[in-house]
N, C-alpha and C positions, 0 to 999 in steps of 0.2 A: 604484463599486458591484460592478462584476463582479469585481474583484479581491478585494474582501471575499467574495463568495459562493465564489469559487475558494479562499481562504484557509480559508474554513470548511468547505468539500468536503474539504479537504486534512487539516484537523484532524480531521474526524470518520473519514476513513480512516486516519489514523495511530492512533487510538483502536481502531477495528477491528482494524487489523494488529497492535496492542500485544498484544491478546487470543490471537493466535496466535505471539506471541514475534518478531514481525517489526517492523522500523523502517522507514517508508516515507520516501524522502530527498525527496519532493516533486518539486522541479525539478531537482535534483541528479542523480536515479535514472532512467536512462533507462527509456523505456516497455517495450522489449523485456526489459531486465533484470529489469524488475518482474514482467512476465506469467511469465518464466521461473520466477523465484523463487516466484511464488504458485500455479503447477502444479506444481513441485517439492513445495513444502509440503502442498498438498493430495493429492498422489500418496503421500508419507508417512503422512499421516493417514488414509488408505484401508487401509493395510496392515493 
């Protein structure tokens, strides 16, 4: 059940990310890289 919840969360995260033109690799994407990507994207949106 825990895996189903996590998979559902990742799917929702992918849906949100796709709104910003991003694709979240889930387990394939390292957390630090994801954070840097999000910060970079948010920074570009702020300009």
